[in-house]
Each structure stands twice: as C-alpha cells, then as structure tokens.
SETINU-628938 format. One record per residue (C-alpha): residue in three letters; residue number from 0; x negated, y negated, z negated. Coordinates in Angstrom, 1 decimal, always signed. Example, Ala and Ser with C-alpha at 12.3 -4.5 7.8 and 13.67 -1.06 7.14 Angstrom:
<recs>
+-----+-----+--------+--------+--------+
:   r :   k :   east :  north :     up :
+-----+-----+--------+--------+--------+
: Ala :   0 :  -12.3 :   +4.5 :   -7.8 :
: Ser :   1 :  -13.7 :   +1.1 :   -7.1 :
+-----+-----+--------+--------+--------+
</recs>
This chain:
<recs>
+-----+-----+--------+--------+--------+
:   r :   k :   east :  north :     up :
+-----+-----+--------+--------+--------+
: Unk :   0 :   +5.4 : -239.7 :   -9.6 :
: Unk :   1 :   +6.0 : -240.2 :  -13.3 :
: Unk :   2 :   +6.0 : -243.3 :  -15.5 :
: Unk :   3 :   +2.5 : -242.4 :  -16.7 :
: Unk :   4 :   +1.1 : -242.3 :  -13.1 :
: Unk :   5 :   -1.1 : -245.4 :  -12.8 :
: Unk :   6 :   -0.1 : -245.7 :   -9.1 :
: Unk :   7 :   +3.6 : -245.7 :   -9.8 :
: Unk :   8 :   +4.8 : -249.2 :   -8.8 :
: Unk :   9 :   +7.0 : -249.7 :  -11.9 :
: Unk :  10 :   +4.0 : -248.8 :  -14.1 :
: Unk :  11 :   +2.0 : -251.4 :  -12.2 :
: Unk :  12 :   +4.7 : -254.0 :  -12.8 :
: Unk :  13 :   +4.7 : -253.2 :  -16.5 :
: Unk :  14 :   +0.9 : -254.0 :  -16.6 :
: Unk :  15 :   +1.9 : -257.6 :  -15.5 :
: Unk :  16 :   +4.8 : -258.0 :  -17.9 :
: Unk :  17 :   +3.1 : -260.6 :  -20.1 :
: Unk :  18 :   +3.1 : -264.1 :  -18.5 :
: Unk :  19 :   +0.3 : -265.2 :  -20.8 :
: Unk :  20 :   -2.1 : -263.0 :  -18.8 :
: Unk :  21 :   -1.0 : -264.3 :  -15.4 :
: Unk :  22 :   -3.5 : -266.2 :  -13.2 :
: Unk :  23 :   -0.9 : -268.9 :  -12.7 :
: Unk :  24 :   +1.4 : -270.5 :  -15.2 :
: Unk :  25 :   +5.1 : -269.4 :  -15.3 :
: Unk :  26 :   +7.3 : -272.0 :  -13.6 :
: Unk :  27 :  +11.0 : -272.8 :  -13.2 :
: Unk :  28 :  +12.4 : -274.8 :  -10.4 :
: Unk :  29 :  +16.0 : -276.1 :  -10.4 :
: Unk :  30 :  +16.1 : -276.4 :   -6.6 :
: Unk :  31 :  +15.0 : -272.8 :   -5.7 :
: Unk :  32 :  +13.6 : -269.7 :   -7.3 :
: Unk :  33 :  +10.0 : -270.1 :   -8.4 :
: Unk :  34 :   +7.6 : -267.3 :   -7.3 :
: Unk :  35 :   +3.8 : -266.7 :   -7.2 :
: Unk :  36 :   +1.6 : -263.9 :   -6.1 :
: Unk :  37 :   -0.3 : -262.6 :   -9.1 :
: Unk :  38 :   -2.5 : -259.9 :   -7.5 :
: Unk :  39 :   -3.2 : -258.2 :   -4.2 :
: Unk :  40 :   -5.5 : -255.4 :   -3.3 :
: Unk :  41 :   -5.6 : -252.5 :   -0.8 :
: Unk :  42 :   -3.0 : -250.5 :   -2.7 :
: Unk :  43 :   -0.3 : -253.1 :   -3.6 :
: Unk :  44 :   +0.6 : -256.7 :   -4.3 :
: Unk :  45 :   +2.3 : -258.1 :   -7.4 :
: Unk :  46 :   +4.6 : -261.1 :   -7.5 :
: Unk :  47 :   +6.2 : -263.0 :  -10.4 :
: Unk :  48 :   +9.6 : -264.6 :  -10.0 :
: Unk :  49 :  +11.7 : -266.8 :  -12.3 :
: Unk :  50 :  +15.4 : -267.2 :  -12.0 :
: Unk :  51 :  +17.5 : -270.0 :  -13.5 :
: Unk :  52 :  +21.2 : -269.2 :  -14.0 :
: Unk :  53 :  +22.9 : -268.9 :  -10.7 :
: Unk :  54 :  +19.7 : -268.4 :   -8.6 :
: Unk :  55 :  +19.4 : -265.3 :   -6.4 :
: Unk :  56 :  +18.3 : -263.8 :   -3.2 :
: Unk :  57 :  +20.2 : -263.1 :   +0.0 :
: Unk :  58 :  +20.9 : -259.5 :   +0.9 :
: Unk :  59 :  +17.5 : -258.3 :   +2.2 :
: Unk :  60 :  +15.0 : -255.5 :   +2.7 :
: Unk :  61 :  +11.2 : -255.5 :   +2.3 :
: Unk :  62 :  +10.1 : -254.9 :   +5.9 :
: Unk :  63 :   +9.1 : -251.2 :   +5.3 :
: Unk :  64 :   +7.4 : -251.7 :   +2.0 :
: Unk :  65 :   +8.3 : -249.6 :   -1.0 :
: Unk :  66 :   +8.5 : -251.4 :   -4.3 :
: Unk :  67 :   +9.6 : -251.8 :   -7.9 :
: Unk :  68 :  +10.7 : -254.7 :  -10.1 :
: Unk :  69 :  +10.7 : -255.1 :  -13.8 :
: Unk :  70 :  +12.8 : -257.7 :  -15.7 :
: Unk :  71 :  +10.4 : -259.3 :  -18.1 :
: Unk :  72 :  +12.9 : -261.7 :  -19.7 :
: Unk :  73 :  +16.6 : -262.4 :  -19.4 :
: Unk :  74 :  +19.0 : -260.3 :  -17.3 :
: Unk :  75 :  +19.3 : -259.8 :  -13.5 :
: Unk :  76 :  +22.0 : -258.2 :  -11.4 :
: Unk :  77 :  +20.9 : -256.1 :   -8.5 :
: Unk :  78 :  +23.5 : -255.4 :   -5.8 :
: Unk :  79 :  +23.1 : -252.6 :   -3.3 :
: Unk :  80 :  +25.3 : -251.5 :   -0.5 :
: Unk :  81 :  +27.3 : -248.3 :   -1.0 :
: Unk :  82 :  +30.4 : -247.3 :   +0.9 :
: Unk :  83 :  +30.4 : -250.6 :   +2.8 :
: Unk :  84 :  +30.6 : -252.6 :   -0.5 :
: Unk :  85 :  +28.1 : -254.3 :   -2.8 :
: Unk :  86 :  +27.6 : -252.3 :   -6.0 :
: Unk :  87 :  +26.2 : -254.2 :   -9.0 :
: Unk :  88 :  +23.6 : -252.9 :  -11.4 :
: Unk :  89 :  +22.8 : -255.1 :  -14.4 :
: Unk :  90 :  +19.2 : -255.0 :  -15.7 :
: Unk :  91 :  +18.2 : -256.5 :  -19.0 :
: Unk :  92 :  +14.7 : -257.3 :  -20.1 :
: Unk :  93 :  +12.5 : -254.2 :  -20.1 :
: Unk :  94 :  +14.6 : -252.5 :  -17.4 :
: Unk :  95 :  +13.3 : -251.9 :  -13.9 :
: Unk :  96 :  +14.0 : -250.3 :  -10.6 :
: Unk :  97 :  +11.9 : -248.4 :   -8.1 :
: Unk :  98 :  +12.9 : -248.5 :   -4.4 :
: Unk :  99 :  +11.9 : -247.0 :   -1.1 :
: Unk : 100 :  +10.9 : -248.6 :   +2.1 :
: Unk : 101 :  +14.5 : -248.8 :   +3.4 :
: Unk : 102 :  +16.1 : -250.3 :   +0.3 :
: Unk : 103 :  +18.5 : -253.2 :   +0.9 :
: Unk : 104 :  +19.6 : -255.3 :   -2.0 :
: Unk : 105 :  +20.2 : -258.8 :   -3.4 :
: Unk : 106 :  +19.2 : -259.9 :   -6.9 :
: Unk : 107 :  +20.9 : -262.7 :   -8.9 :
: Unk : 108 :  +20.7 : -264.2 :  -12.3 :
: Unk : 109 :  +24.4 : -264.2 :  -13.4 :
: Unk : 110 :  +23.6 : -264.7 :  -17.0 :
: Unk : 111 :  +23.5 : -268.0 :  -19.0 :
: Unk : 112 :  +19.8 : -267.8 :  -19.7 :
: Unk : 113 :  +16.7 : -268.0 :  -17.4 :
: Unk : 114 :  +15.2 : -264.7 :  -16.3 :
: Unk : 115 :  +11.7 : -263.6 :  -15.3 :
: Unk : 116 :  +10.7 : -260.6 :  -13.3 :
: Unk : 117 :   +7.6 : -258.9 :  -11.8 :
: Unk : 118 :   +7.8 : -257.3 :   -8.3 :
: Unk : 119 :   +5.3 : -254.8 :   -6.8 :
: Unk : 120 :   +5.2 : -253.8 :   -3.1 :
: Unk : 121 :   +3.2 : -251.1 :   -1.3 :
: Unk : 122 :   +2.0 : -252.0 :   +1.3 :
: Unk : 123 :   +1.9 : -255.8 :   +0.9 :
: Unk : 124 :   +5.0 : -257.6 :   +2.2 :
: Unk : 125 :   +4.6 : -258.6 :   +5.9 :
: Unk : 126 :   +8.2 : -259.3 :   +6.7 :
: Unk : 127 :  +11.7 : -259.3 :   +5.1 :
: Unk : 128 :  +14.9 : -258.9 :   +6.9 :
: Unk : 129 :  +17.9 : -260.8 :   +5.6 :
: Unk : 130 :  +21.4 : -259.4 :   +6.2 :
: Unk : 131 :  +25.1 : -260.3 :   +6.0 :
: Unk : 132 :  +27.6 : -257.6 :   +5.0 :
: Unk : 133 :  +30.4 : -257.9 :   +7.6 :
: Unk : 134 :  +33.4 : -255.7 :   +7.4 :
: Unk : 135 :  +31.4 : -253.1 :   +5.5 :
: Unk : 136 :  +28.4 : -253.1 :   +7.9 :
: Unk : 137 :  +25.0 : -254.7 :   +7.5 :
: Unk : 138 :  +24.3 : -257.3 :  +10.2 :
: Unk : 139 :  +20.8 : -258.8 :  +10.6 :
: Unk : 140 :  +20.8 : -262.5 :   +9.9 :
: Unk : 141 :  +17.1 : -263.3 :  +10.0 :
: Unk : 142 :  +13.7 : -261.7 :  +10.0 :
: Unk : 143 :  +11.2 : -263.7 :   +7.8 :
: Unk : 144 :   +7.4 : -263.3 :   +8.3 :
: Unk : 145 :   +4.8 : -263.5 :   +5.6 :
: Unk : 146 :   +2.7 : -266.7 :   +5.9 :
: Unk : 147 :   +5.6 : -268.5 :   +7.5 :
: Unk : 148 :   +8.6 : -268.0 :   +5.2 :
: Unk : 149 :   +6.6 : -267.5 :   +2.0 :
+-----+-----+--------+--------+--------+
</recs>
C-alpha cells in the first residue's frame, strides 16, 4: 500500500488529524490518558488519545489487529522490543507509524508539552494483551477485553 491508498491506515488517521472535526471534544485528564472512539465501520475503527507529560501505555499488542497512529500535536516516544531490549522511536507532530497484527509496543509522552494522537485499527480492537519485559523476554501480564477494559 502507498500513502495515497485510501485504505492505508496511516492515510485514514491523517483524515482525522483535525480535532475540530471530531464528533467529541478533545479532552485531557490528569489522572489517566483520555481517549475516545471517533469512528467505526466494517473496515476499521478510529480512536483519539491525549497524553499529558508522563502519561503512557504499558507494553501491549492489539489482539491481532493491524494499525497505525499519527501524532497530531506534541511528541510521543514509541518503544518496541528488539534484541530483548526496548528501543525508543521519537515521533513529533505529523509523524506516524504503521504496524502489523503482531506488533508489541508502549507509547509515552516524555516531552514537557501535551500530545494528541489518532489511532486506526483493522479489524476493530477486541482485545489487547499487556506484557512485562523480563530478562529480555516478553511475559503476558494481562489480556484486556473490549467492552470491559475500555
């Protein structure tokens, strides 16, 4: 797929990059990351997330869904496991990542300013597995189900 392919998940995320067009107002929550589902259809689902400085995710996968995310404002650090270690990738506003169904990562706002991102999944998220990295190996910590955990 190319960036001009309308089914490319990063292209879909870019269509939702302007918070003024969202069906819900952008929010920020000091106690936890704010998130809202913006759209869902038979092809994919779209989520918006906001990240205050220091907020982030656990190490997780997307339960077999492929995806992409686009940083709309601020900067995020995505860490993936390589060689038994976490490898950071900094993503500034306008940058994004595509990922396959077996992608494991954690995302954190390590900057001093809030960040906003748009995430697209195909198929829609049904579960997410959270992991611990223990002696260079991924260990399952929890399996979270849609409708229960989010």
